[in-house]
MIKEKE-768270 format. One record per residue (C-alpha): x, y, z; residue in one letter. Coordinates in steps of 0.1 Angstrom, whole numbers, padded with zeros to 4 digits, always signed. Example, Ala and Ser with C-alpha at 12.3 -4.5 7.8 and 13.67 -1.06 7.14 Angstrom:
2
+0123-0045+0078a
+0137-0011+0071s
***
This chain:
731
+0232+0229-0512m
+0246+0238-0478a
+0212+0250-0466v
+0196+0217-0478a
+0223+0197-0460t
+0218+0216-0428c
+0180+0212-0430a
+0184+0174-0435f
+0207+0171-0405l
+0183+0191-0384f
+0155+0167-0393l
+0177+0137-0385v
+0185+0152-0351i
+0149+0159-0343q
+0139+0124-0352a
+0166+0110-0330s
+0155+0132-0300v
+0118+0121-0305s
+0127+0085-0304s
+0154+0085-0277a
+0166+0108-0249s
+0200+0103-0233h
+0203+0069-0249g
+0169+0058-0237r
+0147+0041-0264p
+0111+0053-0267r
+0086+0030-0282n
+0058+0046-0302v
+0030+0022-0314v
+0006+0033-0341e
-0028+0019-0332v
-0046+0008-0363e
-0082+0000-0369g
-0114+0010-0351g
-0132+0019-0330p
-0121+0055-0333n
-0106+0076-0305d
-0104+0048-0280v
-0076+0025-0268v
-0076+0000-0240w
-0051-0021-0221v
-0052-0049-0196v
-0036-0049-0162q
-0027-0080-0141l
-0008-0080-0108s
+0005-0101-0080d
+0005-0135-0098l
+0026-0151-0071h
+0034-0183-0090f
+0045-0208-0064s
+0059-0243-0064v
+0035-0249-0035f
+0005-0236-0053h
+0005-0248-0089p
-0031-0239-0094e
-0022-0202-0097r
-0002-0208-0129a
-0026-0234-0142l
-0056-0210-0139d
-0035-0182-0154f
-0027-0204-0184k
-0063-0217-0187r
-0081-0183-0183l
-0059-0154-0193i
-0050-0166-0229g
-0086-0168-0240p
-0095-0136-0221a
-0068-0116-0239l
-0078-0131-0272s
-0114-0118-0266m
-0104-0084-0252i
-0076-0078-0277n
-0058-0051-0257p
-0031-0028-0271s
-0009-0035-0241l
-0008-0060-0212v
+0007-0046-0180l
+0018-0070-0153i
+0026-0049-0122t
+0049-0071-0101g
+0051-0100-0078d
+0054-0124-0107l
+0066-0152-0084t
+0060-0159-0048d
+0095-0166-0034g
+0082-0180-0001k
+0087-0214+0016s
+0057-0235+0024k
+0054-0221+0060d
+0057-0186+0044l
+0086-0176+0067l
+0117-0180+0044t
+0117-0156+0014m
+0141-0159-0014k
+0141-0166-0052q
+0131-0201-0065e
+0143-0207-0100e
+0115-0234-0105a
+0089-0206-0101e
+0106-0184-0127w
+0109-0213-0152i
+0071-0219-0147e
+0064-0182-0151y
+0084-0181-0184q
+0066-0212-0198n
+0031-0201-0188v
+0035-0166-0202t
+0048-0180-0235d
+0017-0202-0236d
-0005-0173-0229v
+0011-0152-0256i
+0006-0181-0280m
-0031-0187-0272s
-0040-0150-0271s
-0026-0143-0305g
-0010-0110-0292l
+0025-0099-0301d
+0048-0105-0272k
+0060-0069-0275k
+0028-0056-0260v
+0035-0074-0227f
+0053-0054-0200y
+0061-0071-0167d
+0075-0051-0138l
+0093-0064-0107r
+0076-0065-0073g
+0091-0069-0039n
+0087-0107-0040h
+0107-0107-0072d
+0137-0092-0054s
+0137-0112-0022f
+0173-0121-0014g
+0188-0106-0046v
+0221-0090-0036p
+0229-0074-0069e
+0207-0063-0099v
+0217-0084-0129g
+0237-0108-0108g
+0235-0146-0105e
+0205-0145-0082y
+0185-0119-0101d
+0162-0143-0118l
+0139-0115-0130y
+0167-0104-0154r
+0168-0139-0168k
+0131-0150-0171y
+0109-0120-0173s
+0094-0108-0206m
+0110-0074-0201n
+0144-0090-0197a
+0139-0113-0227r
+0130-0083-0248l
+0161-0064-0236r
+0141-0038-0216r
+0167-0033-0189d
+0158+0002-0177e
+0139+0008-0145n
+0116+0032-0164v
+0098+0018-0194q
+0078+0040-0218s
+0055+0032-0246v
+0031+0056-0265t
+0000+0044-0282l
-0008+0069-0310q
-0041+0071-0327y
-0050+0098-0352r
-0032+0126-0334g
-0040+0115-0299r
-0011+0101-0278k
-0016+0078-0248h
+0017+0076-0228v
+0022+0046-0205f
+0052+0048-0183v
+0062+0018-0161g
+0084+0024-0130v
+0104-0002-0111d
+0111+0012-0076s
+0125-0020-0060f
+0155-0020-0037m
+0189-0021-0055e
+0199-0047-0029i
+0169-0070-0025g
+0165-0078+0012l
+0147-0110+0022r
+0112-0105+0037g
+0097-0094+0059p
+0119-0063+0056t
+0113-0058+0019n
+0079-0042+0018l
+0083-0007+0003f
+0092+0009-0030g
+0125+0027-0029h
+0127+0052-0058p
+0161+0069-0063t
+0166+0105-0074d
+0179+0092-0107e
+0148+0071-0112l
+0125+0101-0105l
+0145+0122-0130s
+0140+0095-0157d
+0103+0092-0148l
+0099+0130-0151d
+0116+0129-0185m
+0095+0101-0199e
+0062+0116-0187l
+0071+0149-0203g
+0084+0135-0236q
+0055+0150-0257w
+0051+0182-0237d
+0069+0203-0263a
+0041+0195-0288r
+0015+0215-0270s
-0011+0212-0298t
-0014+0174-0295e
-0037+0157-0271s
-0017+0136-0246v
-0031+0112-0219t
-0005+0100-0194k
-0008+0069-0173i
+0019+0053-0151s
+0021+0018-0138f
+0041+0001-0111g
+0040-0023-0082h
+0040-0002-0050f
+0011+0021-0039p
+0022+0055-0028l
+0014+0047+0008s
+0041+0020+0006f
+0067+0041-0013t
+0096+0058+0004a
+0111+0091-0004t
+0145+0095-0021t
+0178+0104-0004d
+0171+0140-0012k
+0135+0138+0002g
+0118+0138-0031k
+0087+0116-0038n
+0070+0101-0068i
+0037+0118-0060k
+0052+0152-0069d
+0063+0140-0103v
+0029+0126-0111f
+0012+0159-0100l
+0037+0179-0121k
+0026+0160-0153h
-0012+0160-0145s
-0012+0122-0147l
-0046+0106-0154s
-0040+0075-0133a
-0013+0055-0116y
-0020+0017-0118l
-0005-0005-0091c
-0008-0037-0071g
+0009-0050-0040h
-0019-0048-0014l
-0042-0076-0026h
-0080-0077-0022t
-0078-0090+0014r
-0077-0054+0025f
-0107-0044+0004g
-0118-0039-0032k
-0120-0001-0029n
-0083+0006-0028l
-0084+0039-0049k
-0071+0073-0039r
-0074+0107-0055h
-0042+0128-0051h
-0040+0166-0051v
-0013+0190-0038e
-0031+0195-0005s
-0032+0158+0004s
-0020+0151+0039g
+0017+0142+0045k
+0009+0114+0070y
-0027+0103+0062y
-0058+0109+0042q
-0091+0099+0057f
-0112+0093+0026n
-0107+0085-0010m
-0111+0122-0018h
-0096+0147+0007q
-0087+0183+0003g
-0095+0205-0026y
-0071+0212-0055p
-0053+0245-0053s
-0054+0247-0091d
-0082+0270-0105k
-0078+0261-0141s
-0114+0250-0143n
-0123+0287-0144e
-0100+0293-0174n
-0113+0280-0207c
-0082+0290-0226s
-0064+0262-0245k
-0032+0275-0228n
-0046+0271-0193a
-0023+0252-0170e
-0031+0215-0166s
-0048+0204-0134s
-0025+0191-0106k
-0043+0159-0097e
-0042+0122-0104f
-0059+0089-0095w
-0042+0060-0079e
-0059+0027-0086w
-0047-0005-0069e
-0062-0035-0086m
-0061-0065-0064g
-0043-0098-0071d
-0043-0129-0092w
-0029-0149-0063r
-0063-0155-0046k
-0088-0132-0062s
-0080-0141-0099r
-0084-0104-0108s
-0080-0088-0142l
-0085-0051-0151r
-0093-0034-0183i
-0084+0003-0186v
-0099+0023-0215a
-0091+0058-0228i
-0120+0072-0248d
-0113+0107-0262s
-0091+0114-0232g
-0116+0100-0207h
-0101+0072-0186v
-0123+0044-0172s
-0116+0009-0158f
-0133-0023-0151l
-0121-0049-0126d
-0131-0085-0133l
-0131-0115-0111d
-0121-0148-0127y
-0125-0170-0096q
-0157-0186-0110l
-0142-0191-0145g
-0140-0174-0178s
-0163-0146-0191k
-0184-0149-0222d
-0193-0112-0225t
-0177-0081-0209i
-0193-0047-0210v
-0171-0016-0202l
-0189+0018-0204p
-0164+0045-0215t
-0186+0076-0213f
-0200+0091-0191p
-0175+0083-0164l
-0181+0069-0130d
-0185+0100-0108s
-0167+0084-0079r
-0135+0081-0100y
-0135+0113-0120m
-0109+0141-0118h
-0122+0169-0097r
-0107+0197-0118i
-0105+0186-0154s
-0140+0169-0154s
-0156+0202-0142s
-0136+0222-0167r
-0148+0200-0195d
-0184+0208-0186f
-0178+0245-0181q
-0158+0250-0213c
-0178+0237-0243p
-0148+0243-0266s
-0126+0219-0247t
-0146+0190-0235g
-0183+0186-0243t
-0178+0175-0279s
-0174+0140-0265s
-0206+0144-0244h
-0230+0139-0273e
-0232+0101-0271t
-0231+0074-0244v
-0204+0049-0253r
-0195+0014-0242a
-0170-0013-0253l
-0185-0048-0256v
-0162-0079-0258f
-0178-0113-0264s
-0170-0148-0276r
-0205-0150-0291t
-0225-0128-0315v
-0241-0098-0297i
-0276-0091-0311v
-0285-0061-0290s
-0271-0036-0265v
-0293-0012-0246s
-0286+0019-0224l
-0305+0022-0191k
-0304+0053-0168i
-0320+0053-0134y
-0330+0082-0112d
-0324+0076-0075s
-0336+0110-0061r
-0367+0095-0045s
-0346+0067-0028g
-0357+0042-0053h
-0343+0034-0087f
-0367+0046-0114h
-0359+0039-0150l
-0359+0072-0169v
-0341+0062-0201l
-0341+0029-0219d
-0326+0032-0254q
-0310+0008-0279e
-0273+0014-0286m
-0259+0013-0321i
-0228-0006-0330k
-0204+0016-0349l
-0199+0000-0383k
-0166-0005-0401g
-0144+0001-0370n
-0146-0033-0353g
-0111-0045-0362s
-0099-0041-0326r
-0132-0043-0307g
-0168-0034-0308d
-0180+0001-0297m
-0217+0008-0291y
-0230+0043-0289v
-0263+0060-0281a
-0271+0097-0288p
-0287+0114-0258w
-0297+0148-0244n
-0269+0150-0219w
-0279+0185-0207r
-0311+0169-0192a
-0289+0150-0168f
-0270+0179-0153t
-0277+0179-0116d
-0261+0193-0084p
-0260+0157-0070s
-0231+0137-0084p
-0248+0103-0077d
-0285+0110-0085r
-0283+0092-0119f
-0270+0057-0125l
-0259+0042-0157l
-0262+0005-0168q
-0255-0012-0201i
-0272-0045-0210e
-0258-0068-0237a
-0277-0097-0252t
-0260-0124-0272d
-0274-0147-0299i
-0283-0174-0273s
-0305-0149-0253g
-0280-0146-0224k
-0280-0111-0208h
-0249-0095-0195t
-0251-0063-0174y
-0226-0037-0164s
-0225-0027-0127q
-0248+0003-0121p
-0226+0033-0115r
-0233+0069-0107p
-0223+0096-0132f
-0222+0134-0132s
-0222+0152-0165i
-0214+0185-0149n
-0181+0171-0134g
-0191+0167-0097l
-0175+0138-0079t
-0195+0115-0057a
-0183+0107-0022e
-0166+0073-0017a
-0154+0063+0018n
-0129+0037+0028w
-0135+0009+0053k
-0110+0009+0081w
-0087-0017+0065k
-0087+0002+0033e
-0078+0034+0051f
-0051+0015+0070f
-0032+0005+0038v
-0042+0033+0013m
-0048+0063+0035g
-0018+0061+0059v
+0016+0071+0046q
+0036+0045+0064w
+0070+0056+0050a
+0065+0091+0065a
+0051+0078+0098l
+0079+0054+0107y
+0102+0080+0123q
+0074+0098+0142p
+0060+0065+0156l
+0095+0054+0165l
+0102+0086+0184h
+0068+0084+0202i
+0075+0048+0214l
+0110+0057+0225h
+0098+0087+0244s
+0070+0068+0261l
+0093+0039+0272l
+0119+0063+0286f
+0092+0083+0304i
+0078+0052+0320l
+0113+0043+0333l
+0129+0076+0342l
+0101+0099+0355i
+0090+0076+0383p
+0127+0071+0392r
+0133+0108+0395v
+0100+0111+0414f
+0111+0084+0438l
+0145+0100+0443i
+0133+0135+0450f
+0102+0127+0470s
+0108+0112+0504k
+0071+0104+0508n
+0054+0099+0475y
+0021+0091+0491t
+0019+0122+0514a
-0005+0141+0491y
-0030+0113+0494n
-0035+0120+0531k
-0046+0156+0524n
-0084+0151+0527n
-0089+0125+0499p
-0126+0129+0501s
-0125+0165+0488r
-0138+0172+0453g
-0163+0157+0430s
-0168+0120+0425r
-0154+0122+0390e
-0123+0140+0403k
-0118+0115+0430r
-0120+0086+0405i
-0095+0104+0382w
-0071+0110+0411l
-0075+0074+0421s
-0064+0063+0387f
-0035+0087+0387v
-0025+0075+0422d
-0026+0039+0411t
-0005+0046+0380g
+0022+0064+0400i
+0021+0037+0426f
+0026+0009+0400v
+0055+0027+0382l
+0073+0037+0415v
+0071+0001+0427e
+0089-0010+0396l
+0117+0014+0405c
+0121-0003+0439r
+0131-0035+0421l
+0164-0020+0413t
+0180-0048+0393e
+0149-0052+0371i
+0147-0015+0365w
+0183-0013+0355w
+0179-0043+0332g
+0150-0026+0315m
+0169+0006+0310l
+0199-0012+0296l
+0178-0032+0273y
+0161-0001+0260l
+0195+0016+0254l
+0206-0016+0236y
+0176-0014+0213l
+0183+0022+0205v
+0220+0021+0198f
+0231-0015+0191l
+0223-0042+0165p
+0192-0062+0173w
+0203-0094+0155f
+0225-0107+0127f
+0213-0128+0097g
+0215-0136+0061h
+0196-0109+0041v
+0204-0122+0007s
+0207-0156-0011t
+0245-0154-0011e
+0259-0180+0013d
+0281-0169+0042g
+0273-0132+0042k
+0261-0120+0075i
+0246-0086+0081s
+0231-0069+0111y
+0199-0049+0117m
+0194-0019+0140t
+0163+0003+0143q
+0180+0025+0117r
+0181-0002+0090g
+0202-0031+0077w
+0240-0027+0073s
+0248-0047+0041v
+0280-0051+0021s
+0276-0043-0016s
+0285-0071-0039s
+0300-0047-0064k
+0326-0030-0043n
+0325-0046-0009g
+0318-0013+0008s
+0294-0010+0037q
+0259+0004+0028n
+0247+0023+0058t
+0213+0015+0070y
+0193+0003+0040i
+0158-0011+0043g
+0142+0019+0059v
+0112+0021+0065p
+0108-0016+0057d
+0122-0026+0091i
+0092-0010+0107m
+0074-0044+0104v
+0099-0057+0130i
+0108-0026+0150v
+0074-0011+0158l
+0056-0044+0167p
+0085-0054+0190h
+0085-0020+0208l
+0048-0015+0209g
+0034-0051+0215f
+0063-0067+0234v
+0086-0042+0251v
+0060-0017+0262l
+0036-0044+0276p
+0065-0061+0293t
+0074-0029+0311f
+0039-0024+0323i
+0033-0060+0334i
+0066-0061+0353v
+0056-0029+0371a
+0021-0043+0378a
+0036-0075+0393l
+0058-0054+0416a
+0028-0033+0426a
+0006-0064+0431e
+0032-0078+0455r
+0032-0046+0476t
-0006-0044+0476a
-0010-0080+0486y
+0015-0075+0515r
-0006-0045+0527s
-0037-0067+0524h
-0021-0093+0547l
-0011-0066+0572h
-0047-0054+0573s
-0059-0089+0580l
-0034-0094+0608s
-0050-0066+0628g
-0017-0047+0632k
-0019-0010+0630k
-0002+0011+0603e
+0021+0027+0629d
+0034-0007+0640d
+0051-0010+0607h
+0070+0022+0602y
+0089+0009+0571k
+0057+0002+0553e
+0039+0034+0564r
+0050+0055+0533k
+0035+0031+0509r
+0005+0019+0529y
-0020+0045+0517v
-0018+0039+0480i
-0012+0002+0482s
-0042-0002+0505r
-0063+0018+0480r
-0049-0004+0452f
-0057-0036+0471s
-0092-0025+0482d
-0101-0020+0445a
-0102-0057+0442f
-0120-0080+0466g
-0102-0112+0459f
-0067-0107+0472w
-0068-0138+0494s
-0063-0160+0464v
-0043-0134+0444r
-0065-0134+0413w
-0049-0102+0401m
-0015-0120+0400r
-0030-0148+0380k
-0044-0124+0355l
-0010-0107+0352l
+0007-0141+0347l
-0018-0149+0319f
-0009-0116+0302i
+0027-0126+0305c
+0020-0157+0286l
+0003-0137+0258l
+0034-0114+0256i
+0057-0145+0255l
+0036-0160+0227w
+0037-0128+0207k
+0075-0126+0212h
+0080-0162+0203w
+0062-0158+0171k
+0083-0128+0161q
+0115-0145+0170c
+0105-0177+0151r
+0097-0157+0120a
+0130-0138+0121i
+0151-0169+0127v
+0134-0186+0097k
+0135-0155+0075a
+0172-0148+0079y
+0187-0183+0086d
+0202-0174+0119m
+0209-0191+0152n
+0191-0173+0180p
+0218-0182+0206f
+0246-0168+0184l
+0230-0141+0163h
+0202-0127+0185s
+0206-0137+0221p
+0196-0104+0237i
+0167-0097+0213y
+0153-0132+0217c
+0159-0141+0253f
+0159-0108+0274w
+0121-0106+0274i
+0114-0141+0286p
+0143-0141+0312l
+0132-0107+0325s
+0096-0118+0329l
+0107-0151+0345a
+0129-0133+0370y
+0102-0108+0378t
+0077-0135+0385i
+0102-0152+0408y
+0110-0119+0427r
+0074-0111+0432t
+0062-0145+0441s
+0068-0140+0479t
+0058-0112+0501c
***
């Protein structure tokens, strides 16, 4: 009896652990009905419902409900930026309750029209959903009031659901990495995972690891791409957690399609810390593809797939997992609804395959090739489909030659969730050292005779990945690790600015005649060398002339020290009235609503959108233009002296600067009307326009008075330029 009791208690404890860990509920959904061995989900992102753009919500209500009804996904994942939170001029960013009410009403209508259970919907928070939220769960946190996760009591920052089908498990783990204190934009741009969040994510992704005999596919979803995700306080990053668990894919949003439609990135352990030039870079250090044992270590790699946005592009994504093979299809609803959708699930697109596991599946027949025997595709349609055909093209000759045209068969008796079409083929005939030689296309014909085609895509049966390159904008947002680059870029700009100020000053102090070296046979050397020396001489001359304007030079030095050590401006960073915070180049200093304590420097590296443009596009050009104005005055004075016919020796005070200034002035033949000064004044206007735009955006964003809250930041640049123009106006 005692033994039976102990055994019963042991089973109860095991069941409790399998369903929850550390008080965290785990949702396991048993997928019922056919087709066999395949599940699919829908991803939506960046809805940006706005009181100023009602068409976004109207289109969502009109198009998404019927689309979900046709696709019938097991899950619907909405990865952030549910509302816009921006004023009409896009400068003030905080929560608007009317937008959240609209979001709640529209999603309720979509759930009703789709016929799906509301429990299959998971909506995560984006940076727009936390603009100006001083406290999670507080009065201004409208996400915790109106989102579907909140209404279903999903309050954790890590959400896990497992789709289980006949022994196969498909784990989906959502991660909310928003700021705990939601700053207003524009300094709310990055994901900020905590060490606790990464620990929870690690635990959820590994929840089935103890059952090594079961097949598990792991997918994570969130709002922020890894290029816009900061490290934790202990220097940990979310990428390492994904690599540890051999994630299949990370689904995200945030960037929108204005940067490109090829925002995908393959991650391995050897990926660069600061940048990655192409979609694939480096080679995995894992060699498990050579080991066909079932106990071989899983590959350390994963894909990151950014999907675009609903806001302008009306994008929807279907992600399918077929016998462990993960594929996706991005759809554009800008032109209206789709009557038929075709998603090939095998063979995979060779541009987006895993570089280790795909090759291992080919090399190890016992582990992977059992699923190679048929070409498979999901077909969703509002009308009756009468035929589906497989087409394979050979592109070796440079032209597309049809080498296989075969009817596909609808699997019978398993269409309760969707229709799967298959075609047996001799897959070994398509093994080739080129990963993009063969292209696959599926054609579906409905009862009215309308043809729908899938996009032709390359495939590689032997697991070789095709090259896919980014355009420069895609590299800029996906390939550059902005969180890691902020401090190096900041240090580079600081060093450059201090060098421009201090080195010429030291040179001027310790060199009695800084032009003496120019008199030592300037004609000696090659023409290229003389040109180079001329540029160097001119640069030194310009910077040294700045040092001669002592009050301007000291003003620049003090302003630079002010930017390094003191607050740039004060403003309202949250929706709470009356609370003023200040920003330095090290972050925002914000009082916590919970305990009133000072949180030192939050919002890093988000503040880089203010700090780096100001230093690089305003302060640095101002220093150079001020120096050029000083040099232009000296050069023009030398030009007047040369026109007067007076010899160099008659003006002893000017003798030391005459050689370089004369060379500088002779480089331009229009000094009599000072065209160079007019050009410099035009550049001054460009700098002032850029600075005015930045100041206007900050004043609007943080509800501040520039005369009270940011006088030095806003007015030093225009006053300094105005004074320099005045000082250099006369000779």
